[in-house]
N, CA, C and O of each residue as an XYZ file, in Angstrom:
728
protein
N     -30.286     30.435     -2.000
C     -29.596     29.223     -2.346
C     -28.155     29.478     -2.777
O     -27.280     28.644     -2.545
N     -27.908     30.617     -3.399
C     -26.547     30.928     -3.836
C     -25.614     31.050     -2.641
O     -24.455     30.642     -2.715
N     -26.112     31.612     -1.531
C     -25.301     31.738     -0.323
C     -24.963     30.354      0.228
O     -23.815     30.098      0.593
N     -25.950     29.463      0.291
C     -25.715     28.108      0.798
C     -24.717     27.373     -0.101
O     -23.793     26.725      0.392
N     -24.903     27.473     -1.401
C     -24.000     26.825     -2.349
C     -22.581     27.352     -2.181
O     -21.632     26.574     -2.082
N     -22.437     28.669     -2.147
C     -21.112     29.272     -2.006
C     -20.478     28.887     -0.675
O     -19.291     28.563     -0.632
N     -21.246     28.918      0.407
C     -20.707     28.574      1.731
C     -20.222     27.128      1.774
O     -19.129     26.847      2.266
N     -21.035     26.218      1.260
C     -20.646     24.806      1.257
C     -19.405     24.573      0.404
O     -18.473     23.887      0.822
N     -19.402     25.146     -0.787
C     -18.259     24.948     -1.685
C     -16.976     25.545     -1.105
O     -15.914     24.927     -1.186
N     -17.066     26.728     -0.527
C     -15.874     27.372      0.037
C     -15.367     26.582      1.241
O     -14.163     26.364      1.373
N     -16.269     26.154      2.116
C     -15.853     25.368      3.283
C     -15.176     24.074      2.848
O     -14.105     23.731      3.348
N     -15.796     23.360      1.921
C     -15.223     22.097      1.456
C     -13.891     22.320      0.739
O     -12.937     21.573      0.954
N     -13.825     23.336     -0.103
C     -12.575     23.619     -0.809
C     -11.466     23.960      0.178
O     -10.331     23.511      0.015
N     -11.781     24.746      1.196
C     -10.778     25.104      2.199
C     -10.307     23.871      2.966
O      -9.119     23.742      3.262
N     -11.226     22.971      3.286
C     -10.853     21.734      3.989
C      -9.923     20.895      3.107
O      -8.879     20.437      3.570
N     -10.297     20.693      1.842
C      -9.456     19.903      0.951
C      -8.096     20.563      0.726
O      -7.071     19.882      0.692
N      -8.087     21.868      0.574
C      -6.820     22.581      0.368
C      -5.935     22.474      1.605
O      -4.741     22.195      1.492
N      -6.512     22.694      2.787
C      -5.749     22.586      4.025
C      -5.205     21.170      4.204
O      -4.054     20.994      4.603
N      -6.023     20.168      3.914
C      -5.589     18.777      4.044
C      -4.410     18.493      3.115
O      -3.428     17.875      3.526
N      -4.505     18.939      1.877
C      -3.433     18.688      0.911
C      -2.144     19.398      1.313
O      -1.073     18.792      1.316
N      -2.247     20.664      1.646
C      -1.055     21.433      2.008
C      -0.399     20.868      3.271
O       0.827     20.814      3.365
N      -1.216     20.448      4.238
C      -0.657     19.933      5.485
C       0.127     18.644      5.287
O       0.969     18.298      6.116
N      -0.139     17.934      4.203
C       0.559     16.684      3.930
C       1.862     16.879      3.166
O       2.692     15.970      3.132
N       2.064     18.044      2.552
C       3.239     18.233      1.692
C       4.088     19.449      2.054
O       5.112     19.687      1.413
N       3.696     20.212      3.049
C       4.398     21.468      3.298
C       5.814     21.287      3.846
O       6.631     22.203      3.752
N       6.111     20.132      4.410
C       7.459     19.837      4.900
C       7.776     18.381      4.596
O       6.879     17.566      4.380
N       9.060     18.070      4.583
C       9.481     16.684      4.333
C       8.933     15.758      5.408
O       8.524     14.637      5.104
N       8.918     16.206      6.654
C       8.394     15.358      7.731
C       6.904     15.068      7.526
O       6.449     13.950      7.769
N       6.149     16.070      7.082
C       4.717     15.869      6.836
C       4.512     14.826      5.735
O       3.616     13.988      5.833
N       5.335     14.875      4.695
C       5.236     13.895      3.617
C       5.561     12.495      4.130
O       4.877     11.529      3.791
N       6.619     12.388      4.958
C       6.983     11.079      5.526
C       5.890     10.551      6.450
O       5.564      9.365      6.409
N       5.321     11.423      7.282
C       4.252     11.009      8.198
C       3.034     10.505      7.435
O       2.432      9.495      7.801
N       2.676     11.221      6.366
C       1.518     10.794      5.582
C       1.795      9.460      4.897
O       0.923      8.592      4.854
N       2.997      9.291      4.364
C       3.364      8.019      3.739
C       3.326      6.891      4.771
O       2.875      5.788      4.465
N       3.791      7.158      5.977
C       3.756      6.141      7.039
C       2.317      5.779      7.395
O       2.015      4.615      7.656
N       1.433      6.770      7.406
C       0.020      6.495      7.679
C      -0.563      5.588      6.605
O      -1.258      4.622      6.920
N      -0.288      5.888      5.348
C      -0.794      5.065      4.248
C      -0.263      3.644      4.374
O      -1.013      2.680      4.222
N       1.031      3.517      4.653
C       1.633      2.184      4.768
C       1.022      1.390      5.924
O       0.774      0.192      5.792
N       0.782      2.053      7.051
C       0.252      1.335      8.209
C      -1.219      0.956      8.038
O      -1.691      0.004      8.659
N      -1.939      1.695      7.202
C      -3.348      1.358      6.969
C      -3.496      0.156      6.054
O      -4.505     -0.547      6.101
N      -2.476     -0.084      5.209
C      -2.511     -1.245      4.327
C      -3.747     -1.250      3.446
O      -4.615     -0.396      3.627
N      -3.858     -2.114      2.558
C      -2.889     -3.109      2.075
C      -2.078     -2.564      0.899
O      -2.086     -3.152     -0.182
N      -1.391     -1.465      1.099
C      -0.598     -0.844      0.040
C       0.841     -1.357      0.148
O       1.472     -1.189      1.191
N       1.370     -1.981     -0.917
C       2.762     -2.439     -0.878
C       3.715     -1.252     -0.697
O       3.421     -0.141     -1.139
N       4.827     -1.488     -0.065
C       5.815     -0.442      0.249
C       6.161      0.419     -0.968
O       6.201      1.646     -0.876
N       6.412     -0.234     -2.107
C       6.825      0.522     -3.297
C       5.696      1.373     -3.876
O       5.959      2.309     -4.630
N       4.440      1.062     -3.535
C       3.300      1.815     -4.053
C       2.904      2.982     -3.151
O       2.071      3.801     -3.539
N       3.488      3.071     -1.951
C       3.099      4.125     -1.015
C       3.330      5.529     -1.582
O       2.416      6.351     -1.513
N       4.509      5.846     -2.142
C       4.697      7.214     -2.674
C       3.693      7.610     -3.750
O       3.148      8.712     -3.678
N       3.417      6.753     -4.759
C       2.421      7.172     -5.748
C       1.003      7.265     -5.172
O       0.221      8.116     -5.598
N       0.668      6.409     -4.220
C      -0.653      6.493     -3.591
C      -0.763      7.800     -2.812
O      -1.776      8.494     -2.896
N       0.281      8.133     -2.054
C       0.280      9.389     -1.286
C       0.149     10.590     -2.225
O      -0.631     11.506     -1.964
N       0.915     10.581     -3.312
C       0.846     11.683     -4.271
C      -0.537     11.762     -4.914
O      -1.040     12.857     -5.167
N      -1.151     10.616     -5.178
C      -2.490     10.603     -5.774
C      -3.534     11.184     -4.834
O      -4.418     11.925     -5.262
N      -3.431     10.846     -3.544
C      -4.376     11.389     -2.565
C      -4.244     12.903     -2.486
O      -5.244     13.619     -2.532
N      -3.022     13.388     -2.370
C      -2.795     14.832     -2.284
C      -3.241     15.518     -3.571
O      -3.872     16.574     -3.525
N      -2.922     14.928     -4.707
C      -3.364     15.495     -5.982
C      -4.880     15.559     -6.073
O      -5.437     16.560     -6.523
N      -5.543     14.498     -5.646
C      -7.013     14.484     -5.664
C      -7.577     15.570     -4.746
O      -8.582     16.200     -5.076
N      -6.937     15.788     -3.603
C      -7.410     16.850     -2.695
C      -7.259     18.230     -3.335
O      -8.167     19.057     -3.251
N      -6.121     18.480     -3.972
C      -5.924     19.774     -4.648
C      -6.938     19.956     -5.779
O      -7.561     21.012     -5.889
N      -7.103     18.944     -6.610
C      -8.030     19.036     -7.745
C      -9.461     19.237     -7.256
O     -10.202     20.046     -7.815
N      -9.852     18.503     -6.213
C     -11.202     18.652     -5.667
C     -11.428     20.066     -5.172
O     -12.490     20.642     -5.410
N     -10.446     20.635     -4.486
C     -10.572     22.012     -4.006
C     -10.782     22.971     -5.182
O     -11.645     23.847     -5.126
N     -10.002     22.804     -6.231
C     -10.140     23.684     -7.402
C     -11.490     23.509     -8.088
O     -12.118     24.491     -8.484
N     -11.940     22.266     -8.229
C     -13.239     22.014     -8.862
C     -14.377     22.642     -8.062
O     -15.332     23.167     -8.633
N     -14.267     22.583     -6.740
C     -15.319     23.158     -5.894
C     -15.411     24.672     -6.033
O     -16.491     25.248     -5.894
N     -14.284     25.314     -6.305
C     -14.267     26.780     -6.350
C     -14.794     27.367     -7.652
O     -14.945     28.583     -7.766
N     -15.074     26.516     -8.636
C     -15.616     27.023     -9.897
C     -17.034     26.478    -10.092
O     -17.211     25.370    -10.599
N     -18.035     27.255     -9.691
C     -19.409     26.754     -9.776
C     -19.880     26.510    -11.207
O     -20.877     25.818    -11.417
N     -19.178     27.068    -12.191
C     -19.569     26.831    -13.591
C     -19.363     25.376    -13.993
O     -19.903     24.927    -15.004
N     -18.582     24.636    -13.203
C     -18.339     23.225    -13.498
C     -19.470     22.334    -12.988
O     -19.410     21.109    -13.098
N     -20.486     22.962    -12.437
C     -21.683     22.237    -12.021
C     -21.422     21.214    -10.940
O     -20.899     21.540     -9.875
N     -21.788     19.980    -11.217
C     -21.720     18.924    -10.205
C     -20.319     18.323    -10.037
O     -20.102     17.545     -9.108
N     -19.387     18.656    -10.892
C     -18.077     18.005    -10.852
C     -17.342     18.194     -9.517
O     -16.810     17.228     -8.970
N     -17.308     19.393     -9.001
C     -16.632     19.629     -7.722
C     -17.299     18.906     -6.567
O     -16.640     18.149     -5.854
N     -18.606     19.125     -6.365
C     -19.273     18.400     -5.280
C     -19.227     16.876     -5.452
O     -19.112     16.152     -4.463
N     -19.312     16.387     -6.676
C     -19.244     14.936     -6.901
C     -17.860     14.405     -6.535
O     -17.739     13.343     -5.926
N     -16.823     15.146     -6.907
C     -15.462     14.741     -6.524
C     -15.320     14.729     -5.002
O     -14.684     13.837     -4.440
N     -15.910     15.715     -4.343
C     -15.852     15.760     -2.878
C     -16.581     14.576     -2.257
O     -16.086     13.972     -1.306
N     -17.746     14.243     -2.786
C     -18.503     13.088     -2.270
C     -17.692     11.810     -2.453
O     -17.599     10.998     -1.532
N     -17.110     11.626     -3.619
C     -16.317     10.410     -3.878
C     -15.101     10.334     -2.955
O     -14.840      9.295     -2.348
N     -14.367     11.428     -2.853
C     -13.168     11.431     -2.006
C     -13.531     11.194     -0.544
O     -12.893     10.391      0.135
N     -14.549     11.890     -0.065
C     -14.933     11.739      1.342
C     -15.498     10.357      1.639
O     -15.314      9.834      2.738
N     -16.179      9.768      0.676
C     -16.659      8.396      0.855
C     -15.474      7.444      1.008
O     -15.476      6.580      1.885
N     -14.475      7.603      0.163
C     -13.282      6.752      0.249
C     -12.537      6.990      1.559
O     -12.148      6.034      2.230
N     -12.334      8.254      1.930
C     -11.617      8.556      3.171
C     -12.366      8.002      4.383
O     -11.755      7.450      5.298
N     -13.678      8.151      4.382
C     -14.481      7.659      5.504
C     -14.412      6.142      5.581
O     -14.337      5.584      6.675
N     -14.437      5.475      4.449
C     -14.333      4.007      4.440
C     -13.004      3.551      5.034
O     -12.960      2.569      5.776
N     -11.930      4.252      4.716
C     -10.613      3.912      5.272
C     -10.611      4.114      6.788
O     -10.090      3.277      7.526
N     -11.187      5.214      7.248
C     -11.223      5.485      8.687
C     -12.078      4.436      9.409
O     -11.676      3.912     10.448
N     -13.251      4.134      8.858
C     -14.130      3.138      9.480
C     -13.421      1.787      9.545
O     -13.485      1.100     10.565
N     -12.758      1.413      8.480
C     -12.015      0.140      8.453
C     -10.941      0.131      9.533
O     -10.781     -0.867     10.235
N     -10.217      1.212      9.671
C      -9.169      1.309     10.678
C      -9.738      1.210     12.092
O      -9.179      0.515     12.941
N     -10.844      1.903     12.344
C     -11.473      1.888     13.664
C     -12.000      0.493     13.979
O     -11.830     -0.001     15.094
N     -12.631     -0.132     13.013
C     -13.192     -1.479     13.235
C     -12.106     -2.513     13.509
O     -12.314     -3.446     14.285
N     -10.954     -2.348     12.876
C      -9.850     -3.284     13.102
C      -9.122     -3.003     14.412
O      -8.320     -3.820     14.866
N      -9.395     -1.865     15.013
C      -8.714     -1.508     16.256
C      -7.311     -0.988     16.036
O      -6.485     -1.022     16.948
N      -7.030     -0.503     14.827
C      -5.710      0.070     14.544
C      -5.451      1.264     15.445
O      -6.387      1.937     15.876
N      -4.228      1.517     15.719
C      -3.834      2.701     16.489
C      -3.101      3.676     15.570
O      -2.230      4.423     16.013
N      -3.459      3.661     14.293
C      -2.811      4.519     13.298
C      -3.170      5.972     13.541
O      -4.344      6.329     13.633
N      -2.143      6.808     13.643
C      -2.378      8.244     13.811
C      -2.920      8.810     12.505
O      -2.481      8.439     11.417
N      -3.868      9.701     12.634
C      -4.468     10.329     11.463
C      -3.546     11.429     10.948
O      -3.113     12.291     11.713
N      -3.255     11.399      9.677
C      -2.474     12.462      9.044
C      -3.351     13.272      8.102
O      -2.870     13.834      7.118
N      -4.648     13.328      8.413
C      -5.599     14.014      7.543
C      -5.259     15.492      7.388
O      -5.319     16.041      6.288
N      -4.904     16.126      8.497
C      -4.595     17.558      8.486
C      -3.242     17.802      9.128
O      -3.077     18.733      9.916
N      -2.283     16.966      8.791
C      -0.955     17.098      9.354
C      -0.744     16.104     10.483
O      -1.603     15.269     10.764
N       0.378     16.204     11.106
C       0.794     15.255     12.147
C      -0.064     15.398     13.383
O      -0.323     16.505     13.856
N      -0.500     14.268     13.896
C      -1.225     14.231     15.156
C      -0.880     12.929     15.861
O      -0.522     11.944     15.217
N      -0.985     12.926     17.150
C      -0.744     11.700     17.911
C      -2.039     10.921     18.119
O      -2.023      9.760     18.528
N      -3.139     11.567     17.836
C      -4.454     10.960     18.052
C      -4.714      9.879     17.008
O      -4.722     10.170     15.811
N      -4.928      8.630     17.442
C      -5.253      7.596     16.450
C      -6.637      7.812     15.865
O      -7.486      8.465     16.472
N      -6.852      7.263     14.689
C      -8.164      7.377     14.065
C      -9.206      6.760     14.983
O      -8.995      5.704     15.578
N     -10.334      7.448     15.081
C     -11.391      6.973     15.963
C     -12.739      7.532     15.557
O     -12.924      8.021     14.443
N     -13.677      7.450     16.488
C     -15.042      7.895     16.199
C     -15.094      9.357     15.784
O     -15.880      9.718     14.908
N     -14.279     10.200     16.392
C     -14.299     11.623     16.031
C     -13.996     11.826     14.558
O     -14.573     12.709     13.923
N     -13.099     11.021     14.006
C     -12.765     11.128     12.581
C     -13.939     10.687     11.709
O     -14.196     11.265     10.654
N     -14.645      9.657     12.167
C     -15.838      9.203     11.439
C     -16.910     10.288     11.485
O     -17.535     10.583     10.466
N     -17.127     10.883     12.656
C     -18.127     11.952     12.786
C     -17.767     13.139     11.899
O     -18.619     13.665     11.182
N     -16.500     13.561     11.949
C     -16.064     14.700     11.122
C     -16.277     14.407      9.646
O     -16.818     15.237      8.915
N     -15.853     13.229      9.208
C     -16.005     12.894      7.796
C     -17.471     12.781      7.401
O     -17.836     13.100      6.270
N     -18.308     12.330      8.323
C     -19.748     12.251      8.037
C     -20.341     13.638      7.849
O     -21.179     13.841      6.970
N     -19.917     14.586      8.661
C     -20.376     15.977      8.505
C     -19.915     16.519      7.150
O     -20.695     17.127      6.418
N     -18.641     16.292      6.828
C     -18.120     16.758      5.539
C     -18.861     16.093      4.378
O     -19.154     16.740      3.373
N     -19.158     14.824      4.517
C     -19.879     14.104      3.469
C     -21.288     14.667      3.295
O     -21.771     14.800      2.171
N     -21.941     14.996      4.399
C     -23.276     15.609      4.319
C     -23.197     16.975      3.632
O     -24.066     17.321      2.832
N     -22.162     17.742      3.942
C     -21.988     19.038      3.286
C     -21.762     18.863      1.784
O     -22.328     19.596      0.973
N     -20.932     17.889      1.423
C     -20.663     17.635      0.004
C     -21.933     17.178     -0.710
O     -22.188     17.571     -1.848
N     -22.723     16.349     -0.039
C     -23.989     15.905     -0.640
C     -24.936     17.091     -0.820
O     -25.639     17.174     -1.827
N     -24.956     18.003      0.146
C     -25.772     19.217      0.013
C     -25.324     20.063     -1.164
O     -26.148     20.556     -1.935
N     -24.010     20.231     -1.300
C     -23.477     20.999     -2.436
C     -23.810     20.306     -3.757
O     -24.129     20.960     -4.751
N     -23.731     18.980     -3.754
C     -24.070     18.222     -4.960
C     -25.549     18.399     -5.307
O     -25.898     18.564     -6.476
N     -26.408     18.364     -4.305
C     -27.840     18.576     -4.537
C     -28.126     19.949     -5.113
O     -28.927     20.089     -6.037
N     -27.470     20.964     -4.564
C     -27.657     22.325     -5.093
C     -27.144     22.425     -6.528
O     -27.786     23.030     -7.386
N     -25.978     21.823     -6.778
C     -25.411     21.871     -8.132
C     -26.290     21.117     -9.130
O     -26.424     21.537    -10.280
N     -26.882     20.015     -8.698
C     -27.734     19.220     -9.589
C     -29.017     19.950     -9.957
O     -29.653     19.646    -10.966
N     -29.388     20.916     -9.124
C     -30.596     21.696     -9.398
C     -30.280     23.032    -10.066
O     -31.080     23.966    -10.014
N     -29.119     23.112    -10.686
C     -28.808     24.262    -11.511
C     -28.290     25.480    -10.792
O     -28.310     26.570    -11.363
N     -27.834     25.352     -9.583
C     -27.278     26.491     -8.848
C     -25.787     26.576     -9.161
O     -24.957     26.098     -8.388
N     -25.448     27.191    -10.310
C     -24.070     27.156    -10.775
C     -23.358     28.499    -10.760
O     -22.296     28.627    -11.369
N     -23.891     29.478    -10.105
C     -23.225     30.776    -10.154
C     -23.197     31.400     -8.775
O     -24.165     31.328     -8.018
N     -22.076     32.010     -8.465
C     -21.967     32.790     -7.241
C     -22.198     34.245     -7.633
O     -21.599     34.735     -8.590
N     -23.048     34.923     -6.910
C     -23.169     36.351     -7.148
C     -22.459     37.079     -6.004
O     -22.177     36.488     -4.961
N     -22.177     38.355     -6.210
C     -21.419     39.129     -5.226
C     -22.115     39.162     -3.875
O     -21.455     39.152     -2.837
N     -23.434     39.201     -3.880
C     -24.176     39.232     -2.613
C     -24.034     37.922     -1.850
O     -24.101     37.923     -0.621
N     -23.845     36.830     -2.531
C     -23.716     35.526     -1.870
C     -22.283     35.242     -1.457
O     -22.032     34.676     -0.393
N     -21.338     35.642     -2.315
C     -19.953     35.238     -2.055
C     -19.308     36.038     -0.933
O     -18.488     35.497     -0.191
N     -19.653     37.298     -0.792
C     -19.010     38.126      0.243
C     -19.202     37.549      1.647
O     -18.208     37.382      2.354
N     -20.414     37.238      2.087
C     -20.547     36.647      3.422
C     -20.195     35.159      3.458
O     -19.916     34.618      4.528
N     -20.205     34.500      2.315
C     -19.925     33.065      2.279
C     -18.451     32.762      2.521
O     -18.120     31.705      3.059
N     -17.566     33.668      2.132
C     -16.129     33.412      2.299
C     -15.766     33.266      3.780
O     -15.206     32.239      4.163
N     -16.068     34.262      4.630
C     -15.691     34.064      6.039
C     -16.426     32.897      6.692
O     -15.845     32.191      7.517
N     -17.673     32.683      6.345
C     -18.418     31.571      6.926
C     -17.815     30.232      6.484
O     -17.643     29.325      7.298
N     -17.502     30.117      5.212
C     -16.899     28.889      4.709
C     -15.546     28.603      5.345
O     -15.255     27.462      5.705
N     -14.721     29.633      5.485
C     -13.406     29.455      6.119
C     -13.569     29.098      7.589
O     -12.824     28.263      8.103
N     -14.525     29.710      8.273
C     -14.801     29.395      9.677
C     -15.201     27.916      9.822
O     -14.678     27.214     10.688
N     -16.126     27.447      8.974
C     -16.541     26.046      9.020
C     -15.372     25.118      8.712
O     -15.235     24.064      9.333
N     -14.541     25.500      7.768
C     -13.376     24.675      7.434
C     -12.445     24.553      8.635
O     -11.951     23.466      8.934
N     -12.205     25.671      9.324
C     -11.358     25.636     10.526
C     -11.966     24.717     11.580
O     -11.263     23.886     12.157
N     -13.260     24.857     11.835
C     -13.917     24.009     12.832
C     -13.816     22.530     12.463
O     -13.528     21.692     13.318
N     -14.049     22.218     11.213
C     -14.029     20.816     10.803
C     -12.618     20.239     10.773
O     -12.418     19.071     11.108
N     -11.650     21.042     10.378
C     -10.264     20.568     10.393
C      -9.773     20.357     11.824
O      -8.878     19.546     12.061
N     -10.351     21.078     12.769
C      -9.974     20.970     14.186
C     -10.946     20.105     14.977
O     -10.841     20.024     16.201
N     -11.877     19.466     14.306
C     -12.960     18.735     14.967
C     -12.454     17.700     15.962
O     -12.975     17.601     17.073
N     -11.447     16.930     15.576
C     -10.992     15.866     16.468
C     -10.382     16.443     17.747
O     -10.496     15.839     18.814
N      -9.739     17.604     17.646
C      -9.199     18.242     18.845
C     -10.327     18.716     19.758
O     -10.258     18.540     20.974
N     -11.365     19.316     19.174
C     -12.517     19.740     19.968
C     -13.210     18.532     20.592
O     -13.610     18.571     21.756
N     -13.349     17.474     19.824
C     -14.011     16.261     20.308
C     -13.251     15.674     21.495
O     -13.859     15.187     22.448
N     -11.918     15.722     21.432
C     -11.132     15.157     22.523
C     -11.309     15.931     23.825
O     -11.076     15.386     24.904
N     -11.716     17.188     23.736
C     -11.956     17.975     24.950
C     -13.212     17.534     25.682
O     -13.280     17.650     26.905
N     -14.201     17.033     24.966
C     -15.464     16.662     25.602
C     -15.623     15.163     25.791
O     -16.532     14.713     26.489
N     -14.740     14.388     25.171
C     -14.816     12.940     25.282
C     -14.373     12.514     26.684
O     -13.377     13.020     27.200
N     -15.105     11.593     27.296
C     -14.690     11.116     28.618
C     -13.343     10.401     28.527
O     -13.099      9.616     27.611
N     -12.502     10.680     29.467
C     -11.185     10.040     29.554
C     -11.228      8.940     30.604
O     -11.967      9.043     31.583
N     -10.443      7.891     30.407
C     -10.382      6.855     31.439
C      -9.776      7.426     32.724
O      -8.883      8.272     32.681
N     -10.259      6.968     33.824
C      -9.767      7.441     35.115
C      -8.324      6.974     35.302
O      -7.967      5.852     34.942
N      -7.518      7.838     35.860
C      -6.140      7.482     36.158
C      -6.000      7.306     37.643
O      -6.652      7.988     38.434
N      -5.143      6.384     38.013
C      -4.941      6.136     39.441
C      -3.887      7.106     39.952
O      -2.865      7.343     39.309
N      -4.160      7.650     41.111
C      -3.170      8.540     41.728
C      -2.320      7.707     42.659
O      -2.782      6.734     43.255
N      -1.094      8.101     42.768
C      -0.137      7.403     43.626
C       0.030      8.224     44.889
O       0.336      9.414     44.822
N      -0.166      7.604     46.026
C       0.005      8.290     47.304
C       1.492      8.305     47.646
O       2.100      7.256     47.862
N       2.052      9.467     47.692
C       3.494      9.604     47.963
C       3.726     10.078     49.396
O       4.780     10.644     49.684
N       2.802      9.871     50.271
C       2.885     10.379     51.628
C       3.485      9.447     52.550
O       3.617      9.751     53.736
């Protein structure tokens, strides 16, 4: 169980850390994320900067909470709450038919869609699993669990952060008409 707990916490922490850093590492990334928040509404223009800063701050704090198993359920609970909110925003955007580009992990041209809902659902299931383990007293990482959990957790984080790109490779594309130039 310690391996599962460590793997889930490391993967989730890496995802939250990558998401936060990707939104603030450059001025353009900060502007893109603010534009995403504004286009998703109903956030007034003047409230966009503090909302953006709050989201990024929550992602950083959640990552830190997840990495300290002595804090028990606090890290996984923060992850469940954040992912529930993020998923609700994505579902709302998809249902409204918005073409808002997702700035979850930096700039992308891909609008929010089913792949984002699927990815967030996987992350939410992982957070719920970590919360279940934490609620049952699994609060310590031992050396035998953490050593293999680090690469596995980082690998899962990479896959999940890149999920929408992988999904776009297998998703059917609309047929394009060819033009006969003969």
